[in-house]
C-alpha positions in Angstrom: 198.2 163.5 37.7 195.2 165.4 36.5 193.2 162.3 35.6 193.6 161.0 39.2 192.1 164.1 40.8 188.4 164.9 41.2 187.8 168.6 42.2 185.1 169.1 44.9 183.6 172.2 46.5 185.3 175.5 47.1 186.6 175.7 50.7 188.6 178.9 50.7 190.0 181.9 48.8 193.3 183.4 49.7 195.8 186.0 48.3 197.6 183.3 46.3 194.8 181.1 45.0 191.4 179.4 45.4 191.3 176.1 47.4 188.9 173.3 46.6 188.3 170.0 48.3 189.6 167.2 46.0 189.6 163.4 45.9 192.0 160.9 44.6 191.6 157.1 45.1 189.3 157.7 48.1 191.8 160.1 49.7 190.7 163.6 50.7 193.0 166.4 49.4 193.2 170.1 48.9 193.5 171.6 45.5 195.0 175.1 45.3 194.4 176.7 41.9 195.2 180.0 40.3 195.0 181.5 36.8 198.0 181.7 34.4 199.0 185.2 35.6 200.1 183.6 38.8 201.7 180.5 37.4 205.1 181.4 38.5 204.0 182.0 42.1 202.3 178.6 42.5 205.2 176.9 40.8 207.6 178.7 43.2 205.4 177.6 46.1 205.5 174.0 44.9 209.3 174.2 44.7 209.6 175.5 48.2 207.2 172.9 49.6 209.2 170.2 48.0 212.4 171.5 49.5 210.6 171.4 52.9 209.1 168.0 52.4 211.2 166.5 55.2 209.6 168.8 57.8 206.6 167.4 59.7 205.5 170.9 60.6 205.0 172.1 57.0 201.9 171.2 54.9 202.6 168.3 52.4 202.6 169.0 48.7 202.0 166.1 46.3 202.8 167.9 43.0 201.2 170.3 40.5 199.6 170.3 37.1 197.9 172.6 34.5 194.3 172.5 33.4 192.1 174.5 31.0 188.8 175.5 32.5 185.5 175.5 30.7 185.9 179.2 29.9 189.3 178.6 28.3 191.3 180.0 31.2 194.6 178.2 31.9 194.9 177.3 35.5 197.8 175.8 37.6 196.9 173.5 40.4 198.8 172.4 43.5 197.8 169.2 45.2 198.1 169.6 49.0 197.1 167.6 52.1 193.7 168.5 53.4 193.3 170.0 56.9 189.9 168.7 58.2 189.9 170.9 61.3 190.5 174.0 59.3 192.9 176.9 60.1 194.2 178.0 63.4 192.1 181.2 62.9 188.9 179.2 62.6 189.8 177.2 65.8 190.4 180.4 67.7 187.1 181.9 66.5 185.2 178.8 67.6 186.8 179.1 71.1 185.7 182.8 71.3 188.0 183.7 74.2 191.4 182.3 73.2 193.2 179.0 73.8 194.5 177.5 77.0 198.2 178.3 77.7 199.0 174.6 77.4 197.6 174.6 73.9 199.4 177.8 73.0 202.7 176.3 74.2 202.3 173.1 72.1 201.0 174.9 68.9 203.8 177.5 69.2 206.5 174.8 69.5 205.2 173.1 66.3 205.2 176.4 64.5 208.7 177.4 65.7 210.0 174.0 64.7 208.6 174.5 61.2 210.0 178.0 61.0 213.4 176.7 62.0 213.4 174.5 58.9 212.0 177.2 56.7 214.9 179.5 57.7 217.5 176.8 57.6 216.6 176.1 53.9 217.1 179.8 53.2 213.5 181.0 52.9 211.4 183.6 54.6 207.6 182.9 54.8 206.6 186.6 54.7 202.9 185.9 55.4 202.8 184.1 58.7 199.4 184.5 60.4 196.8 182.3 62.1 194.9 181.9 58.8 198.0 180.3 57.2 198.4 177.7 60.0 196.4 174.6 59.4 195.1 172.2 62.1 195.0 168.5 61.7 193.9 165.5 63.7 196.9 163.6 65.1 197.2 159.9 65.3 196.3 159.8 69.0 193.1 161.9 68.7 194.6 165.3 69.5 195.4 168.3 67.2 198.6 169.3 65.5 199.4 172.3 63.3 201.4 172.9 60.2 202.6 176.0 58.4 200.9 176.5 55.0 200.5 179.1 52.1 204.0 179.9 50.9 202.7 182.1 48.1 204.6 185.2 49.4 207.7 183.3 50.5 211.1 184.5 49.3 214.7 183.6 49.4 216.5 185.1 52.3 218.8 188.0 51.3 217.0 188.6 48.0 214.5 191.3 47.2 211.8 189.2 45.6 208.4 190.6 44.9 205.6 188.9 43.0 203.5 191.6 41.5 200.7 189.2 40.6 200.0 188.7 44.3 199.8 192.4 45.2 202.2 194.8 46.7 203.9 194.7 50.1 201.6 196.2 52.7 201.4 197.0 56.3 199.2 194.5 58.2 198.7 193.6 61.8 201.6 191.2 61.6 204.1 193.5 59.9 207.1 194.5 62.0 208.3 198.1 62.0 211.4 197.5 59.8 209.2 196.1 57.0 206.5 198.7 57.0 206.4 200.6 53.7 209.2 199.4 51.4 211.3 197.6 54.1 212.9 194.3 53.1 211.4 191.1 54.6 213.9 188.7 56.3 213.7 185.9 58.9 213.1 188.4 61.9 209.8 189.4 60.2 208.6 185.8 60.6 209.5 185.9 64.3 207.6 189.1 64.8 204.6 187.6 63.1 205.0 184.6 65.3 204.7 186.9 68.4 201.5 188.4 67.0 200.1 185.0 66.5 200.9 184.0 70.0 199.0 187.1 71.3 196.0 186.1 69.1 196.1 182.5 70.4 195.9 183.8 74.0 193.3 186.5 73.5 191.3 185.3 70.6 191.8 188.8 69.0 194.4 190.3 66.6 197.5 191.8 68.3 196.7 195.2 66.9 192.9 195.1 67.0 192.6 198.7 68.4 193.9 200.3 65.2 191.1 201.8 63.2 192.8 201.4 59.9 196.1 200.4 58.2 197.4 204.0 58.3 197.1 204.2 62.1 198.9 200.9 62.3 201.8 202.2 60.2 202.1 205.3 62.3 202.1 203.3 65.5 204.8 200.9 64.3 207.0 203.2 62.2 206.7 206.6 63.8 206.0 205.7 67.4 207.9 202.3 67.3 205.2 200.6 69.3 204.9 196.9 69.8 201.8 194.8 70.9 201.3 194.9 74.6 202.5 191.8 76.5 199.5 190.3 78.3 199.2 190.4 82.1 197.3 187.2 82.7 199.8 184.7 81.3 202.9 183.0 82.8 206.2 184.9 83.1 207.7 182.4 80.6 205.0 183.3 78.1 205.6 187.1 78.7 209.3 186.7 78.1 208.7 184.6 75.0 206.6 187.4 73.5 209.2 190.0 74.4 211.8 187.8 72.6 209.6 187.7 69.4 208.4 191.4 69.5 211.8 193.1 70.1 211.7 196.4 68.1 215.3 195.9 66.8 215.2 192.9 64.4 218.8 192.1 65.2 217.9 191.6 68.8 214.9 189.4 68.0 215.4 185.7 68.8 215.9 183.2 66.0 213.6 180.2 65.6 216.5 177.9 66.5 217.0 179.9 69.7 213.3 180.1 70.6 213.1 176.3 70.7 215.3 176.5 73.8 213.1 179.1 75.5 211.5 177.9 78.7 208.0 178.6 77.4 208.2 175.8 74.8 211.4 173.9 75.5 210.0 171.2 77.7 206.6 170.9 76.0 205.7 167.8 74.1 205.3 168.9 70.5 203.6 165.9 69.1 199.9 167.0 69.6 197.4 169.0 71.5 194.4 167.2 73.1 191.3 167.8 71.1 189.2 169.6 73.8 186.9 171.1 71.2 
């Protein structure tokens, strides 16, 4: 596969690799690369993406291969589909004041549909955030989104931790039960989904008023707070957020159940009009 790929410019750096634009037979691709210390992580991500290859709401993976860089460093490369619109985070930033509710509904349905397949296959994403949702042009000129970056994903029911990628941490999408050393399971992804929906509506992170990660941990673990449900959205949207941001993870709705929620149940999931 290596001789068919031409690496282009660097387009991003994440917690589980550097991403370059790449070309193969005139086709634009994304090449995610990391050094040998993270081989197992990228190979695990490749395996998970192949297991999820049937899902239209998960980024496509076309395989992986090893190369030796000019400085002698051994690198593993994942060949992925390229997202020309960028990430959902970059789209939100360009809009400045958040997305229209109709857009939030459609994007959310696509993400939930992808999460349903991830959880059905027995995986937990563990790092769901707007930066890891990629935006593509659809066949009819609109936008569609796909879940990407499975570098922190794990098998449900197993305590899997990849030390090469850094320790578990409290971030603005971490639910109370996972702060500190809590185990990540499917309800964590649902909480993160709720935080993303808040960010899509407002254009700002759900916990933006926290001055640092320590205050965030205190709010979630000691005070058992949840992000505020917005006042200027529909009642269906408010109820959807409550279903995702339930403090008790056993009471949080599953992805399968969320697909029947009125906020997204009747929404066409194929695309979002490209208004910008």
